[in-house]
C-alpha positions in Angstrom: -20.7 2.5 -3.7 -18.1 0.0 -2.5 -15.9 -2.4 -4.3 -17.2 -5.9 -4.8 -15.4 -8.2 -2.3 -12.7 -10.1 -4.0 -9.7 -12.2 -2.9 -6.3 -10.8 -3.5 -2.8 -12.0 -2.6 -0.7 -9.8 -0.3 2.5 -10.2 1.7 1.7 -10.8 5.3 4.8 -9.0 6.5 5.1 -5.5 5.2 8.6 -4.0 5.4 10.4 -7.0 6.9 13.6 -6.2 8.8 15.7 -8.0 6.2 15.6 -7.9 2.5 17.1 -11.4 2.6 13.8 -12.8 3.8 13.0 -15.1 0.9 10.1 -17.1 2.1 7.4 -14.5 2.6 4.1 -15.7 4.1 1.1 -15.0 1.9 -2.5 -14.8 2.9 -5.8 -14.1 1.1 -7.2 -10.7 2.1 -10.6 -9.3 0.8 -11.0 -5.7 -0.2 -12.4 -4.0 2.8 -15.6 -1.8 2.7 -15.1 -0.2 6.1 -13.4 3.0 7.2 -10.2 2.7 9.3 -10.4 2.2 13.1 -7.9 3.4 15.7 -5.1 1.0 15.7 -5.3 0.3 11.9 -2.1 0.6 9.9 -2.9 4.1 8.5 -0.6 6.2 10.6 2.7 7.7 9.7 3.7 10.1 7.0 3.0 9.8 3.3 6.7 9.4 2.7 6.8 6.5 5.2 4.0 4.8 3.3 5.6 5.2 -0.1 9.0 4.1 1.2 7.4 0.9 2.6 5.5 0.4 -0.7 8.7 0.7 -2.7 10.4 -1.9 -0.4 7.5 -4.3 -1.0 7.5 -3.7 -4.7 11.2 -4.5 -5.0 10.7 -7.6 -3.0 7.9 -8.8 -5.3 9.8 -7.8 -8.4 13.0 -9.6 -7.4 15.0 -6.7 -8.7 15.7 -3.1 -7.9 13.6 -0.3 -9.3 15.1 1.8 -12.1 17.1 4.7 -10.6 17.8 7.2 -13.4 17.8 10.9 -13.7 14.2 12.0 -14.5 12.3 9.5 -12.4 12.4 11.7 -9.3 10.1 14.5 -8.1 10.9 17.9 -9.6 13.1 16.6 -12.4 13.0 18.5 -15.7 14.3 15.7 -17.9 12.6 12.7 -19.4 14.3 9.5 -18.0 13.4 7.6 -21.2 15.0 10.3 -23.5 18.1 12.1 -22.4 17.7 14.7 -25.1 14.2 15.8 -24.2 13.0 18.0 -21.4 9.7 18.0 -19.6 7.2 20.8 -20.2 7.1 21.4 -16.4 9.0 19.8 -13.4 8.0 16.3 -12.7 4.9 16.2 -10.3 5.8 12.9 -8.7 7.9 9.8 -8.9 8.1 7.2 -11.7 8.5 3.5 -10.7 9.6 1.0 -13.3 12.1 -1.8 -14.0 14.9 -2.2 -16.5 12.7 -4.7 -18.4 9.4 -3.0 -19.4 7.8 -6.5 -19.9 8.6 -7.5 -16.4 7.0 -4.2 -15.2 3.8 -4.9 -17.2 3.4 -8.3 -15.6 3.7 -7.2 -11.9 0.5 -6.7 -9.9 0.3 -3.2 -8.5 -1.2 -2.4 -5.1 -1.9 0.8 -3.1 0.5 2.5 -0.7 -2.2 3.3 1.9 -5.9 2.6 2.5 -8.3 5.2 1.4 -11.4 6.2 -0.6 -11.3 6.3 -4.4 -12.6 9.8 -5.2 -11.6 10.2 -8.8 -10.6 8.3 -11.9 -9.3 10.2 -14.9 -7.6 9.4 -18.2 -3.8 10.1 -18.8 -1.6 9.7 -21.8 -0.8 6.0 -21.1 -3.7 4.6 -19.2 -5.9 5.8 -16.3 -5.2 7.7 -13.0 -6.9 6.7 -9.7 -7.2 9.4 -7.0 -7.4 8.0 -3.4 -8.1 10.3 -0.4 -5.9 9.6 2.7 -8.2 8.6 5.6 -6.6 10.6 8.4 -5.4 13.5 6.2 -8.4 14.2 4.1 -6.8 17.2 2.5 -4.3 14.9 0.8 -4.7 12.6 -2.2 -2.6 9.8 -3.8 -2.6 9.8 -7.6 -1.6 6.4 -9.2 -1.2 7.1 -12.9 -0.5 5.2 -16.1 -2.5 2.1 -14.9 -4.6 -0.5 -16.5 -7.2 -0.7 -13.8 -8.5 -3.8 -12.1 -12.3 -4.4 -12.6 -13.1 -3.9 -8.9 -11.6 -0.4 -8.7 -14.3 2.2 -9.2 -15.4 5.6 -7.9 -16.4 5.5 -4.3 -14.8 2.2 -3.4 -12.7 1.7 -0.2 -9.2 0.2 -0.9 -6.5 -1.1 1.4 -2.8 -2.0 0.9 -4.0 -5.5 -0.1 -6.3 -4.3 -2.8 -5.3 -5.0 -6.4 -4.9 -1.7 -8.3 -4.1 -3.2 -11.7 -1.0 -3.4 -14.0 1.1 -0.7 -15.6 -0.6 0.3 -18.8 0.9 -0.8 -22.1 2.7 2.0 -23.9 2.3 2.9 -27.6 4.9 5.7 -27.3 8.7 5.9 -26.6 7.8 6.2 -22.9 8.1 2.7 -21.4 5.4 1.3 -19.1 5.7 2.6 -15.6 3.7 3.6 -12.6 3.6 7.4 -11.7 2.7 8.3 -8.1 1.9 11.8 -7.0 0.8 13.2 -3.7 -1.6 16.2 -4.0 -2.8 18.5 -1.2 -5.9 20.6 -1.3 -6.4 24.0 0.4 -8.5 22.5 3.1 -10.0 19.2 4.5 -12.8 17.7 2.2 -15.4 15.1 2.8 -15.3 12.2 0.4 -18.4 13.6 -1.4 -16.8 17.1 -1.7 -13.6 15.5 -2.9 -15.3 13.4 -5.5 -17.3 16.4 -6.9 -14.1 18.5 -7.0 -12.0 15.9 -8.8 -14.7 15.4 -11.5 -13.7 18.8 -12.8 -9.9 18.0 -12.9 -7.9 16.5 -15.8 -4.1 16.2 -16.2 -4.2 19.0 -18.8 -5.9 21.3 -16.3 -4.6 20.1 -12.9 -2.0 23.0 -12.7 -4.7 25.6 -13.3 -6.6 24.9 -10.0 -5.3 27.0 -7.2 -6.7 24.8 -4.5 -4.3 22.0 -5.4 -0.5 21.7 -4.9 1.9 18.8 -5.4 3.8 17.5 -2.4 7.4 16.4 -2.8 8.1 12.6 -2.7 11.4 10.8 -2.8 12.4 7.3 -4.0 13.7 6.4 -0.6 13.6 2.9 0.8 13.0 2.3 4.5 16.2 2.0 6.5 16.9 -1.7 7.1 17.6 -2.8 10.7 20.5 -5.2 11.2 19.6 -8.8 11.7 20.5 -10.8 14.9 23.4 -12.4 13.0 24.7 -9.0 11.8 24.5 -7.6 15.4 26.2 -10.7 16.7 29.1 -10.4 14.2 29.4 -6.7 15.0 29.7 -7.4 18.8 32.1 -10.3 18.2 34.3 -8.1 16.1 34.3 -5.3 18.7 35.1 -7.7 21.6 37.8 -9.4 19.5 39.4 -6.0 18.8 39.3 -5.1 22.5 40.8 -8.5 23.4 43.7 -8.1 20.9 44.5 -4.6 22.2 44.4 -5.9 25.8 46.7 -8.8 25.0 49.1 -6.5 23.3 49.2 -4.1 26.2 49.8 -6.9 28.7 52.5 -8.4 26.6 54.3 -5.0 26.4 54.0 -4.5 30.2 55.6 -7.9 31.0 58.4 -7.5 28.5 61.7 -7.0 30.5 
């Protein structure tokens, strides 16, 4: 079963070289129902994909993501409560903004294309499991989401696909998006993966020995300097060389 085609808005330039690029071209892109072809943008590491996604998310939010102890992978503290500790180390990364209402209003999208092989409940909303197309032993988990109507088991999604919104919270934990990367013991077909994930819940996910969590970091892609910045750097370098040369010549000519 594939997602019903729908029109979603997506930034046409992913990971632009400058964060200062304000006017971002926008185009309508339908959810694709096909598998990736050679040359499609599905290469690179999972960390590359999530770093690029974080860059785009900050650009659309217009403010930096919340950087606080507890949001990172492996943390043992709750970022929304300094006095409480997690039952086990954090299995992924939490993405949110300082204003929870702003986080709720932002449309969420996928970090990579892939096949939806599972949808399970979590303590805030729902979790979508997406199999990586060229690394079929790995799965993205997008948790605490109020899902878009078009996201259903078996559909093919791309970076342009609308995932949904951060689910509303009735607890002390503010609305946020949790992202985990999970690796299975071996490569699975989409059918095998779907059958396996039907038996998994968040309360039992640590009991399955064929699954392990892969570390992720809240790392943004390194920004390349703009032409203007490179020009200023070279101008400063040449100016310094010129000053040193003039000083040396002046000292040589002094009687």
